[in-house]
Steps between C-alpha positions, in 0.01 A plus 500: 500500500275780357759764600774300337300473178431872496868567550600252224244663263635850577857392457422329160322814387801713587725261325275515185500886501875499542529266205300722262629847624785613292690817376203599280251504788419823682758683274648837575694752280726753675516824295806681648346850466182701572184407300524613136816490287703218341523252797118519551451454124728195520306338788166587344602338170584180679184521706272529194692251286508227771135535599360529143702206394372305800850423623394623847162451666484828691614858402863560576541746797720799423686659785715817488849537649651819375864604534820533293362369168458160660772501765258487802305207353823321390647523857173414669444190300846365543520568877141436609306302236766289317278192464171661412408272209168666413666846474651651184676852500501736202827639378601726211809601304535787751517249789784324321689824434480599865597143606805529289603822651471351852192699593320192641744479802680184572304273272593421139342356189554142615302539827145437347365263240418678178188331373381688177531787264151578379551790251715789423509867391794671335687820528416770245649830383218753491477861376223763475287496181643833409869397559753557218636151569338266252709191585729355772788585253405863526518484884833318502655755254379800721631338816836431335521854371421670829377296796407818697224586234305177533312461838377150584234446756309213674333385816798373707830627637852405425546122491126443425371300196396820315841662570677187381306520178602860445863427594519208243365727239755769580776229496374387160563854382863468614482725806564422868154476669643733777491774231131434432246755615218303691201634689335259750128518543272337764346277232463445127185711468693807630781438261259472196340828599845662522587356152182641342582844663862491353666491843676180404572374150509123533303268719655159592178309576315175441357393160159374618449777759579768241269335243214521751574874544494545126168333468371731777594801282852590631693670231818300490686276261696176556823509309643160604436192714761330695405140399695249308252517210203700407192471730170384367175682478473882515877533527593284205615800296726639764864392443730352770787701638726245334368571159584864558870448606460468872578158642260541791236244628294562816236231578291581798397165635200415734472177695481318824728319746429285816677452831836325521362197698197428280546132404592379157162336457313824585725708292445263207125519547509879464739491206307239317171680556645829374645333191163351403321820587729718291477268192126585456336766281295615795819597691645662189188719490516593866878577486451724183210691670744589783757630252766227531672334215565120469770360719407176674758310715463264793716292739859464398462726200361779703773454764783521228337795338484702824847414608638592160307834523635581855865428389450725193357782721783460753752534220317806362480660843874454546576641156298817574674537837187448717531363851479137478517256795736203453350227299309249715 
């Protein structure tokens, strides 16, 4: 009888634990890269905001799974951890661009559940402080007059986000992007150094990242931001590309997805939590500190935004003659 009571008590305790354990218990965020950089920033932002807002009881664990701007993590989660309800995985606009070009292998944009978009950066057209170009219109006019005399540069090869931004700028000037002179660097830091040294004339970078460089003393100027409207704060006086005759927008989103077999209830728990969290002034402060601009989407809205973005990237890649896998 005593053994039976002990067994029953243990069983009831286990049932009780299972009843309270949910997707926001023992949480994990996968950053699909080495420590440092955008994916790490994305996970750390969620980690801080969730804990400080008391949405989770214990600090979120951040694990690193580098490879292919998210490709390794994407494939691993779908194939090996499709129902890990307490795990969220960071993604970026670069992830979506590679996904659109078929660089994630056999999986497409409908093979995971897109849970949230937590902020954005935007493309920017940047020149050295000493550059004769005073506006984006000056750049467009020079490129149109002789594309061989304007050298673009950025961190990323052909088909990357930064190359796409340069290609769109060249196309706005009325020339075929294949005629554009573009120098690829290992990262944005190298490209900005080359810009200041006069080795390239235009840097197609990110607005927030460049602003941080300027604040650190880098001698460059932002001529245009690739957003639908002017950005707030320190960039409020920088006109958009559209204002200067180039119909170019390039939002760089950051957010999270979960595995394809995470239940509707668990998915909703994450989405609702992020929606509440991102509506607070505390989150706004944390996001701003990390150089991201407001863009808060969850659940169906996040899913629709991501799929629209992937479709647009796929179309662009096709227009620019890049190798694109068949649409999934």
